[in-house]
N, C-alpha and C positions, 0 to 999 in steps of 0.2 A: 715554647711551646704558644698556642693562639685557639682561639674559638671555633674555627674549622680544622685545625690538623687534629685536637683533643679526639672529634668524633671520628677521623678518617683512621685515625691509629687504634680507635677502640674497636672496628669494622675488621682491621687488620687483626686483630688478635687476637679473634673467635674466628677465623675461617670458616669453619664447618659449619658453625652454628648459624654465621651471617647467612653463610652460601643456603641453609634449609631455609631460612626466615624469608631470603630473598626469592628462592623457588616458589614457596607458598605463595606469599604474596605476586609473584608475578604469572601465575597458574591462575590466580584469582583475578587480576587484571584480563590475562589473556581471555581466560572465560566472559567475562562483560563484553570483551570487545566483540570474540566472537559470537555472544547471542546477537551484541548490537548489529553485526555488519548481515548474518544470516535472518534477521529478526526483519530488515529492512529489504533485501531482497526476496525473502520471501512475500512479505508483505504487498510490495510491488508486482511478482510476478499472479500471487493470489488475489489482487484486485483485477489484473489483467484478465484472467482467467472466468471472473466473477463477470467480467464486462462482457461476456463473450455468451451469457446469458441473457441477452437483450438487454435493451434501450433503458438510460434513467432521467430521459430529456426527450419532453415532444414538442416538434416546431409545426403549428398548423394555422390555416389562414381565420383571419375572424371568419365567425358566422352568424349571419341574424336569423332569428326565429321567431315566426308569427302562430302567436297563441290564436285559435281559432273554438268557438261557441257559436250554437244558433238555437234560439229557443230554449236557452237557458242548459241546453244540453252541450256539455267541455266536447270537442272530439279532438282535443292535444295539442301539439306545437307540430306546424309545417316550419322545414327549413327554406329558406328562399335560394335564389338561386346559387350555389355552389360555388366560392370561391377557389385560386387556387396557386401556390405557391410558385415561384419562375425557380425548378431544380438549382439552376446553374447561379441564378442571383443569391439565393438561399446557402449554396452552397460557401460561396464567396464570403458571405457574410460571415456563417460562422466561423471559419478558416482567418476571420481578419480579429477577432476579439484578443482583449490584451492576454486571456488564457487560453487559447487557442494550445497550445500544449499538452494541454490536458483533456483535449477532445482525442479519443479513441475511433470513432468510427461514426459516419455519416451516413445514413440509411433512409433514402427519400423512397416515397410510394406513391406512387396512383391507384384509386381504388374505383372502378364502377361495377353495375351488376349486369349479368347478363340472365338469358334464358335460355338452359338448355336440357334438351327433351322434358319439356312442360315443366321443369323447377327453376326457379330464379338462386340464382348462386353469383357470388362475388369474388370478382378476377381483379385481382392485385398487379401490379408490374411493380419489379425492384430491380433493382442493382445486384447482378447475384454475387459477385466480389464483396460487396460492403455486407450483404444480408449473411452470407453464409459466417462474417466475420463477427454478425452479430449474434449468430445465434447455433453456435456450433453445437449444439445441444440436439440440431436435426438428424434425423437419420433417416433411410427410405426402406421400405419394405419391400420394396419391388425394384427394377430398373434403377438409377443414377439421378444424379442432378444434374440439371440443364445445362447442355453444354452449346448447341445451336441456338440459333434466334428464334425458330419455330417450335422451339419444346415447350412443355408446360411442367410444371410440378404439383399435384394432386392432393391436398388433405385428405386423410384417412376416413372422415365421415362423408366428406364429396364423393369420393370415390363411393364408397357403398351407396350411398342416396342415387346416384348415377349410375351405377353397375361399370365403374370404367376400371380400364388397368392400364398396364403399361405398355405401352405400343399402340393405343387405339391413337384416331383420327377424329377429332372434333372442327367440326367449322364455329368459327370463334370472331362474330364482328365480320362476317365476311371472306376470315382469311382462316387456310385450314392448317390447323396445329395438330403435334402430337404428343402424345404423353409422354414424356422419358420418364418418369418413376412416381410414384406414390409415396407420400411422404407420410410415416409413421406417426403414431398418435402420439399429441402432445401435451393434448388435457388445455388447449389456449385455441384462439380463434383462427391458429392457420388449421387448424383440422375441418374446416368447414370452407374452406376456397379454394379456389387453381391460382396457382404465382406464373407470371411469366415475365419474360424480359421487358423493363420500362420503357425501353426507347422504341417497342412494336410497336405497346399499349398506346403510348402517346402518338403515333403516328396512324394507329388504327383508330382512336378516338378525336382526329384530328386537332388534338390540341400539345403543338409541338414544346416540350421543355416543362410540363405541366407537371405539378406533385400534389396530393389530396394532403399530403402531412410528412416529416421529414421528423424520425428517429435519431436521436444521438447518444451515444455512450460517450461519459466523461469519465474521468478516473478524478475522483473527489478524495483522494486519502491527502494533497497537499492544499487543498483549498477548500472550504465549506462550499455545497453544491450552489446555495442562494448566490455566492459571487458569480457562479458559472453562469446560472440564471438570470441576473441581473444584467451581465454582458451582453448576452445575448438579446435581451426586450431592448437594449440601447443599440446595438446594431440591428435589429428588426423590428422598428417600430411598430410596421402593418403586419405584424403577426403574431400571435399569442403563442407565449413560452411557458411551458409547464414542467415540473418537476415531480417525478415520480415516487414522493417520499420514502414510501413502504419499499421500494425496489434498493434507494440509496438508503437507509438505514440498518436493509438487512446485510446490506455488501458492507458499510462499514462497520457493522459489530462484528463479523469476520475479522475480517481485518484487524481490527482494533484488539480482538483477541488472543490474537498471534503477538502483536507489539504489547501488549500487559502481561502474557506468559512470558515472554521475554525477559521485561522490566523487572517483576516479581522476584524471578529465580537470578536474576542479576546484583540485586540490594539482599538477597540472602549469599552468595557469594562474598558481596562485599563487605557485609557486618561479619562472616567468618573471618574472614580474610583481617579485617580491624582487630581483630578481639585477638588473632596471633600475636598481631603487632604489639598490643598493648600490653600481651602478659610478657613478649620476651624481652619489651624494657624494663616491664616491672623485674621479671628476675634478674635485670642486666642488672638492676639499681642495688638489688639485695646483695649481688656477685662485687658491686663496685664500693661497697661501704667505706672500706679503706681509702679507695683512692679519692672520693669526694672527702672524706676527713682529709687528707693531705692537703686536695686542694684548697677545701675552705680556710685549712690553718695556712694556708700560703698567701691567703687575702684574696680567694675568690668569692663574690657576692652569691646570695643565693639567686639573685636573677641569673647569672653566667650561668652556675651550675645545670637552671632550669633550660636556657638556652645550649646547654651541651647537646642535652639528650634529647631538644627536639631536632636540631640540626642533624645527630645521627639518624632520627626517624626520617627527616627531610630524603636526604641523601638516599634512603631507602626505597625511599616512596619513588622519589623520580628516577631511579635507576631500573625499578619494577613498572613503573607506567611506562616506560620509554621502550623495554624491554617487552611489556606485556602486550601493547600495541602494535610492534614488530610480528611479534608471534601469532597475534591473536587475529590478524590480515591474513599471515599464510593458512592459519587453522581454518578459517569460514571462507576461504578460498576451496580448501581440500573437503572440506564439509559438504558444502554445495555443490562441488564434483561428485562426490558419492550418491547425493541427493539429487541428483541430476536435475538442478535448479539452477545451474551455472548460465543460464540462457538470458540475455537481456542488461540483466543490470550485475557486474560481479565488483568487490571489494576494490575499493580504490583507495591508496596512498594517497596522504593528504599531508604536510609539513605541520599545516595548520592544527589538525586533529590530533598529531603527535606532540606539539607543545602543551598543547589543549589537555591531554592525557594525561601527560606529564607532571602537569601545573595539579589535574586535579586530584592523582594520586598520591601526589607530595602533600597538599593539603589533608587528605583523608590521613593521613601516614602519623602527619603532626599531632592532627585530631585526637588519633588512638593513642598518642604518647603523652599526651598530658596530662593526665593523673599519675603515671609513674614519674614524670619529669616533677610535677609538685613532688611527690613523696620522697623524689633525692634531695630538692634543694630544701626541704624541712632537715633533713640530719645535721646533727650539730656536731662539728671537729670532735671535740673531747669524747663524746656517746660513739661516736667512729671508730677512734683511733684506742680506746680503752676496751675494743669488743676484741681487738685481733692481738 
């Protein structure tokens, strides 16, 4: 017999009790792995969905303002000749940053004022594919989203103020356009504007490739939003790059809530499983007092007795960690499928994570067994043998 064969024989001696203990600890490991994988996928999907509710970074050209006053009377600030971004160059610069994989959507816009039915109204040019990705909360009360180049989408308040409805035709900047749909009320600036194809508006304004500003939706769970903004500022030195911190913080709070909830449940499960191992090892010490006495009488030092119980716990922890990780991946994949959240990211087997999981839960099992092992090592041979 040696220090390794004794723990193995002790495990085989009690197959039912060992099996139940291994099952309980494996279920704990499986639950932790499942929660970790599900929270990772849910957090990613949640962030993707939240990013479809608007941008969190704004890129705009530098603007010069002039404060005007006369005779001691302040007339306010005047915006000097407006500058424009170059749409193509700006998109290339944004997509060239080191954290470009964190950029979800780039939505350029060109804004101008037009006069319709004796009323001034803002006209906004957008790229429909990017804009609809950025604002999935949009809905139309009548008609549909524009599909043709000559179609408009009208905000709810603008439609009411101008008396417009789906199918009406308007002369805008010398071009006859048709209203494809009326946007339902959103409570934002979109309610008061007319939206049209960006390329057509650039053509009508005779400003090819121009954009008034660019809205960017960035996935900021993998790194601080400040890092993305810093890289954008470096890539676009002639533009102003601003993070909408309130939007970022609200979104990240939602993502972190899911992750912290999963972490809290995992800690509770881990503590419960560790307590089960500690109680089982303490029970094993009481059951094996005679065996411990015999080993001590044969010359086994207290340190070796202590090591035997620690090795037994380590074997249980390693088996539970390995089995729990594999079953946890299967359970996470099944749970995500039932919740219809398996699109995009799915649990992936990682040998490194398997080894790390086995080592981590081996260490946890050993820590849980330290007190019972210490109690077993304190047993004196004479006291143990005279008891039986």
